[in-house]
Every structure is written in C-alpha cells, then in structure tokens.
N, C-alpha and C positions, 0 to 999 in steps of 0.2 A: 603179713602186716595188715592194722586193719585200716584200713583208706583213710580213715578218719585221724589218723596218729600220722600221717604226712605233713600233712597242716599244722596238726600240733604241734609237733615237731620244727617246722622252718618256723613255725611262734618262741621258740627256744633254745633257738638256735646266738644267745645272744653274744660269738665272736664275727659275727657276722656283719662287713663296718658297712653292709648297706643298710644293716637293722641298728646302727648304733648311730648312723644319719639322720637314718628314718627317713627312707624313702619312700615317697610313694608311687606305689604302680594298682593300682584299685580297675576292678572287674564288677561286669554282674552276672547275675545267676539266672539263668532263666528256665522256664520246663513249659513243656507243653503235652494234653490228654491228646491221647491219638490210642487207635481201634486194636496198639498193637502194643500199646501201654504208653506210656512215659517216656516222654523223650527228654533229657537237659543238655545244657550248654552254656561256655560259660561266652556273653554277648556284647562285645569292645571292651578295650582297654583306653587307661588314661593314664599315660606319665606326669606325673604333678596332678596341682589340683587336690581337694578337699574331700573327705572320706564322711559316707553315709549311711544311713539303716540299708540304703541300698543298693550299697557297695561291700564288695570283697575287699581290705588290703593286702598285695600279697606277701609280700615282707615282712610287715608283722600283722597274720588273716587276726582277727577277733569274729565270734560268729551269737556273740551274745547279741539277741532284737535287732537282728540281721532280717533283709525279708529273699525270699526269690519268687519272681514274676511270671504268668503267662498274661493274660486278658485280663485277670487279677494279681492279686500279692498275699505270698502266708509265710509266716516266719518260719525261719530253719529249723528252729525246735519242734513245730506241731508235725503230728504225724498224718502223713501221705494215705487219706482216705482208702486211695484203690490198689494202697500195697497189702497182699492179706499176710505181710510178717507183721503188721503197726509200726514199721520205719518209720524215721524223719525224715523230713525233706534233706537237710541236712545230710543226713545218714546215705538216701536214697541217688542225690548226687555224688554224694565222693564213690560209690560205688562205679557208676554210671560214668564216671569220669576220670577211672584208677589212672590210668597210661596219664591223658594231657598232664594231671596234677604232678605226677612223679618227673614227666618231662621237664615241666616247669619248673620244679625246685631245683633240676639236676643240673639245668641252665643257669637260674639266679648263683648258684654253687658254683658255679664253676668261672662266673664271673665276678663272685665276690674274691674268691681267691685268688685269681688274676692280680687282682687290683689289690691286694694284699703281697703280692710278689714281685707287685710294681717296683719303677724307680717315684711316681706321682706323690710328693709328700701329700697326707693325711690331711692337713687344710686346705691345700687344692681341692682335695677329692670329698672334704665336704662343701668347700662352696658351689661347688659346682651343683653337690647337691642339691643346695638349699637355691640354686636357680632353676635350677626340674621341676624340685615345688612349688617354686609361685610362679611356674608354668599350668597351662592344664591343655596336653596335645593328647589327640585322641588317633589311635589304634583301631581296624577293623579284626587283629589277630594278634595274639602273642608273640609271636617271632617278628611281625612288622615292630612291637613296641621296643620286645630286647633287642632288636638290631640299632634300635631308636640310643635305646644305654648304654650299649657297649661302645656304640660309638664316641657317644657321649663324656661317657667318664672316662674311656681306656686312649683319645686321640690326645696328643701332647698338646697340637694345638686346639686345641677345643675352642671352640664354638656349638649353637644345634645346629647353622647354617652348614655343619660340613655335612647335613645328611637333609640337606633341602629336600632330595626325594622321597622322603619321608613324612616331613615337616608340611603343616598344609600352607599354599602359598601367602594367605594375609600373615602368617606367622615369621616370615622369611626374612626378614628387612631390623636392622639391626639400628637401632636409630645412636648409636655413638658414632664416631671416626676414633676413637681412641681403642690403637690394637691391641693383645698380647703383652706384657713384658711391657706395655709403654709407661713411660712414669704420668702420673693422672694428679688433679689436684681437685678439693670439693668448696664449693662453694657455702654453702652451710655452715659448715664447720672448723672449715680451711685444716683439712686430713689432709697428707699426699703419704704416697706411696708408687704401687706399681701391680697393673691387671695382668689377674690369673686367671679370670673366666668369666664370662660373661653368654649371656642373652637378650632377647627382646625382652624380656623381664627386667633385668638387669641388670649391675660388673659386683664381681668381687673382685676387690680391692687389698690388697697381702698392708695393710698400714706402714706405714714408717715412722711417721708425727702427726703432732697436732702442733700450727702454727700459734703460740701469745703472748700479749703484748706483761707487761712488769709495770705495777706501780710499787710505790712503798710498802703498800699491803701485796701484794704478794703478785700470782698471775692474774690476767683478765683479759675478760673474751673481745674476741677483736671485731668486726666487722663483717659481715660474710662477704665473700666476694676479696678479699685484702691478700689473698696471694696472685691474684690476678696481674697485679701493681707491686709485691713483695715477692719476689723472688732469692732472694738472699739477706743474710746481715737480717735476722731474726731468731728471736728463741722459740724454742717450740716443745714441745714434751716428745721426749719418744715411747714409738708403739711397735710392738710385732705381734698385729692377732691379723684375722682378715674379715672382713664388714661390708655387707650386699649394698653398696647404693642405686641410685634410679637414673638412667643414664644421664637426666636433666641437669643435675648435681655433681655432675661429672665431666670436665677438661680437662685435654692437657696441658700440663704445663714441664716444666727446667728450673726443678728447685738444686740448688746448694744449701746445701747442709752439713 
C-alpha cells in the first residue's frame, strides 16, 4: 500500500467514534538533512488544544498548507530538493515513518473499537472527548499520549487525574469538589443534573432540567443562584442532554423534582 494511503484511509474512516466526536490528537513533523541523507520524525504529541499549519491532527489528518520544519519550514507539498526522485516532503516523511504510522493507526483503531463495544453511553464518551479537547496536554511520544487517552476514555470513573503520572503536575488539581454521578446545580442558568465527566478545564453534566418561574404570560428566567435556596417546589423544564460547564458555575445540590 502507498504510504500516503495509510493516512488518507484514517481520514475517511467515518465510522470511527473518535472522528465523529472530533478528538484532537496533534503532532509536529520534523526533518534534518545529514551527511547520510534526510532524517524524518514525529516531534511531540498534544492531546486537545487546536490544530494549525505546524501540526497534523492524527484523528482527522489534513495536509493542505501544512508544513514540516527543521531550522526552517517547508510546505509538505514542496519537493524535497535532496531527493533524486523529486518526491514531496509528505511522501518522503510517510515513507520514512511507514512502520510508525501503521502502528499508531492500528492502536487508534483498537481504541475506537473498544469504545464501540463498551457499555459506556455515547453521550458520556462525547462529553469526555469535549473535556479532553478543551485541555492541552503534551507528551514526548505517541505511546504516552495513547495511554492517557485509553485511561481517559475507557475508565468508568474517569477524570484525567486517574493518569497523574502522565499529566504535568500543574494540571493535576481538580477545581471542583463535585464527584462523578453526584447531583449538581449551576449558578448562572439554574440547570440541575448529574456529573458524568470532569477535568481541570470543566465539568460535563447530564442535565435533568432547568428551574423556571411562571407569570401570567408564561415562563420567566430566575435569578442566578436560585436553586441554592429553593431545592424543591419549583417549576422546571425537563431536559435530557449533556452540557459542559466551568467549575466556577457548578455546585453540589440536592434537588427534589
């Protein structure tokens, strides 16, 4: 198989739950000209964050206008001038890293299949991926990033802190006392529900409802923090969706509905 097809095949696997949820797993491509030829390698891996011209998102790879860097950068579509076959940097990189590329996508495929077969609800998986994407955790190699993703997505009692050995020390503190499955309320909009995932960036809540008031004209918005003082006997709009909130907006509560 053409080495480039391995990446293109990964980009067209529309049934991958990782792709449907738009997981971000990026890496940078590097090269160095030596007296023995040009050396190519993957340099660092980042879980979450954003993609740009200097990075490739391995989950949904795109190569248009992307660059590969040494002490200077070249477009991946440019021809490697030291290559007597006049192939592009992208082709040369893919050829040099063929084994690593195949290994990475085999592991990502396994993770996706394991998630599909697990009993973890899709909305919880999507919420976990949303939280992961809001983070920006860097790893020196793919295996470390993959180990973190496996724990973060497959652990039933997930918070990224279950993998503290892989997470930088300054990212190991969870800002909220709310625990998984605990009932919580939000200050701003008076939502209430149960925690299904969390990390240092936020808390994913499976919403049950939103408290409202009634007037002669219908429903009205209640003041911020209403549920702190009114935990029963109120009207609410029933909900059944997952939403991510900032830690500062969430507090534990006991709502009777």
